[in-house]
C-alpha positions as CSV (number, residue, x, y, z in Angstrom):
1,M,-0.1,0.1,0.1
2,G,3.1,2.4,0.2
3,G,6.2,2.8,1.9
4,T,8.5,5.1,3.8
5,A,11.2,7.5,3.2
6,Q,14.2,6.7,5.5
7,K,17.7,7.8,4.0
8,G,19.9,5.2,5.7
9,N,17.7,2.8,7.3
10,W,18.7,-0.7,6.3
11,N,16.5,-2.6,8.9
12,T,14.3,-5.3,7.3
13,T,12.1,-6.1,10.2
14,P,8.6,-5.0,9.9
15,N,7.7,-1.6,12.3
16,E,4.6,-1.2,13.7
17,Q,5.2,2.8,13.6
18,D,6.0,2.5,9.9
19,Q,2.8,0.2,9.0
20,R,0.3,2.7,11.0
21,H,1.8,5.8,9.1
22,I,1.7,4.0,5.6
23,L,-2.1,3.0,6.3
24,D,-3.2,6.3,8.0
25,G,-1.9,8.0,4.5
26,C,-3.5,5.7,2.4
27,A,-6.9,6.5,4.7
28,R,-6.3,9.8,4.2
29,I,-7.1,9.2,0.2
30,V,-9.6,6.0,0.3
31,P,-11.2,6.6,4.1
32,S,-12.8,2.7,3.9
33,L,-9.0,1.6,4.4
34,K,-9.0,3.1,8.0
35,D,-9.7,0.4,9.9
36,A,-8.3,-2.4,7.2
37,E,-6.9,-5.7,8.7
38,I,-3.0,-6.0,7.8
39,L,-2.6,-9.5,6.4
40,D,1.2,-9.2,5.5
41,T,4.0,-6.5,5.9
42,K,7.1,-6.8,3.3
43,V,10.0,-4.8,4.1
44,G,12.6,-3.8,1.2
45,L,15.7,-2.3,0.9
46,R,15.6,0.9,-1.7
47,P,18.9,2.4,-1.3
48,F,19.1,6.0,-2.1
49,R,20.9,7.6,-4.6
50,E,21.4,11.6,-4.9
51,Q,20.3,11.1,-8.8
52,T,18.5,9.1,-11.0
53,R,20.8,6.6,-12.9
54,L,19.6,6.4,-16.7
55,D,22.6,5.7,-19.0
56,Q,23.5,2.7,-21.4
57,Q,26.8,0.8,-21.2
58,T,28.4,-2.3,-22.6
59,I,29.3,-5.1,-20.7
60,T,30.7,-8.3,-21.7
61,F,28.9,-11.7,-20.8
62,N,30.2,-15.2,-21.7
63,G,32.8,-13.5,-24.5
64,R,29.8,-10.9,-25.9
65,S,29.3,-7.6,-25.7
66,I,26.1,-6.7,-24.6
67,Q,24.3,-3.4,-24.2
68,V,22.5,-2.6,-21.2
69,I,20.4,0.2,-19.9
70,N,20.2,1.3,-16.3
71,N,17.5,3.2,-15.4
72,Y,16.9,2.9,-11.4
73,G,17.1,5.7,-8.4
74,H,13.9,7.4,-9.1
75,G,13.1,7.2,-5.3
76,G,10.1,9.3,-4.3
77,C,10.0,10.9,-7.9
78,G,9.2,7.9,-9.6
79,L,5.7,8.4,-10.4
80,T,6.5,12.0,-11.5
81,T,9.4,10.9,-13.7
82,F,8.6,7.4,-15.3
83,V,7.1,8.3,-18.7
84,G,9.8,10.5,-19.3
85,C,12.5,8.0,-18.6
86,A,10.6,5.4,-20.1
87,K,10.5,7.3,-23.4
88,D,14.4,7.9,-23.2
89,V,14.7,4.3,-22.6
90,V,12.8,3.5,-25.5
91,A,14.7,6.0,-27.7
92,M,18.1,4.5,-26.6
93,I,16.8,1.0,-27.6
94,R,15.7,2.3,-31.1
95,E,19.4,4.2,-31.6
96,A,20.9,0.9,-30.7
97,G,18.9,-1.0,-33.6
98,A,17.2,-3.2,-31.2
99,A,13.8,-2.8,-31.3
100,P,11.1,-2.1,-34.1
101,W,9.2,1.3,-34.5
102,Y,5.9,0.3,-32.8
103,S,3.7,3.0,-32.1
104,A,1.4,1.7,-29.3
105,R,-1.3,3.6,-27.6
106,L,-3.4,2.9,-24.4
Protein backbone atom coordinates (compact mmCIF):
# COMPACT_ATOMS: atom_id res chain seq x y z
CA MET A 1 0.00 0.00 0.00
CA GLY A 2 2.89 2.33 0.41
CA GLY A 3 6.36 2.93 1.67
CA THR A 4 8.57 5.14 3.76
CA ALA A 5 11.39 7.53 2.94
CA GLN A 6 14.09 6.75 5.46
CA LYS A 7 17.51 7.53 4.06
CA GLY A 8 20.12 5.15 5.42
CA ASN A 9 17.67 2.76 7.12
CA TRP A 10 18.79 -0.81 6.33
CA ASN A 11 16.45 -2.53 8.81
CA THR A 12 14.46 -5.36 7.20
CA THR A 13 12.24 -6.01 10.22
CA PRO A 14 8.62 -4.78 9.86
CA ASN A 15 7.94 -1.79 12.11
CA GLU A 16 4.50 -1.13 13.60
CA GLN A 17 5.02 2.65 13.54
CA ASP A 18 5.85 2.52 9.82
CA GLN A 19 2.83 0.31 9.16
CA ARG A 20 0.57 2.80 10.92
CA HIS A 21 2.13 5.72 9.02
CA ILE A 22 1.49 3.99 5.68
CA LEU A 23 -2.04 2.90 6.56
CA ASP A 24 -2.98 6.35 7.89
CA GLY A 25 -1.64 8.00 4.72
CA CYS A 26 -3.62 5.64 2.50
CA ALA A 27 -6.75 6.10 4.64
CA ARG A 28 -6.58 9.87 4.07
CA ILE A 29 -7.09 9.10 0.39
CA VAL A 30 -9.41 6.08 0.78
CA PRO A 31 -11.18 6.43 4.15
CA SER A 32 -12.51 2.87 4.10
CA LEU A 33 -8.91 1.67 4.62
CA LYS A 34 -8.78 3.20 8.11
CA ASP A 35 -9.71 -0.05 9.84
CA ALA A 36 -8.27 -2.43 7.26
CA GLU A 37 -6.74 -5.62 8.61
CA ILE A 38 -3.03 -5.94 7.85
CA LEU A 39 -2.62 -9.43 6.39
CA ASP A 40 1.11 -9.30 5.65
CA THR A 41 4.00 -6.89 5.73
CA LYS A 42 7.08 -6.88 3.53
CA VAL A 43 10.14 -4.73 4.04
CA GLY A 44 12.34 -3.98 1.06
CA LEU A 45 15.54 -2.05 0.82
CA ARG A 46 15.63 0.83 -1.60
CA PRO A 47 19.09 2.33 -1.53
CA PHE A 48 19.19 6.09 -1.84
CA ARG A 49 20.83 7.78 -4.80
CA GLU A 50 21.49 11.49 -5.16
CA GLN A 51 20.11 11.36 -8.71
CA THR A 52 18.42 9.02 -11.15
CA ARG A 53 20.73 6.81 -13.17
CA LEU A 54 19.63 6.65 -16.79
CA ASP A 55 22.41 5.64 -19.13
CA GLN A 56 23.64 2.97 -21.47
CA GLN A 57 26.76 0.87 -21.08
CA THR A 58 28.43 -2.07 -22.77
CA ILE A 59 29.28 -5.11 -20.67
CA THR A 60 30.93 -8.39 -21.62
CA PHE A 61 29.01 -11.54 -20.76
CA ASN A 62 30.09 -15.02 -21.84
CA GLY A 63 32.47 -13.46 -24.34
CA ARG A 64 29.77 -11.29 -25.93
CA SER A 65 29.36 -7.52 -25.76
CA ILE A 66 25.90 -6.62 -24.51
CA GLN A 67 24.26 -3.21 -24.29
CA VAL A 68 22.69 -2.55 -20.88
CA ILE A 69 20.42 0.37 -20.08
CA ASN A 70 20.44 1.43 -16.44
CA ASN A 71 17.23 3.11 -15.31
CA TYR A 72 16.92 3.33 -11.54
CA GLY A 73 17.23 5.57 -8.52
CA HIS A 74 13.97 7.45 -8.98
CA GLY A 75 13.16 7.37 -5.27
CA GLY A 76 10.09 9.36 -4.35
CA CYS A 77 9.99 10.91 -7.82
CA GLY A 78 9.30 7.66 -9.66
CA LEU A 79 5.66 8.41 -10.31
CA THR A 80 6.59 11.85 -11.63
CA THR A 81 9.50 10.85 -13.84
CA PHE A 82 8.72 7.34 -15.11
CA VAL A 83 7.06 8.41 -18.39
CA GLY A 84 9.96 10.61 -19.45
CA CYS A 85 12.53 8.01 -18.42
CA ALA A 86 10.63 5.26 -20.24
CA LYS A 87 10.60 7.36 -23.41
CA ASP A 88 14.36 7.89 -23.08
CA VAL A 89 14.89 4.14 -22.65
CA VAL A 90 12.83 3.40 -25.77
CA ALA A 91 14.88 5.97 -27.70
CA MET A 92 18.12 4.31 -26.54
CA ILE A 93 16.85 0.89 -27.61
CA ARG A 94 15.78 2.21 -31.00
CA GLU A 95 19.08 4.02 -31.53
CA ALA A 96 20.87 0.74 -30.87
CA GLY A 97 18.68 -0.87 -33.56
CA ALA A 98 17.32 -3.38 -31.09
CA ALA A 99 13.60 -2.63 -31.39
CA PRO A 100 11.07 -2.12 -34.16
CA TRP A 101 9.37 1.23 -34.54
CA TYR A 102 5.99 0.36 -33.05
CA SER A 103 3.75 3.14 -31.90
CA ALA A 104 1.43 1.65 -29.29
CA ARG A 105 -1.26 3.74 -27.63
CA LEU A 106 -3.07 2.93 -24.42
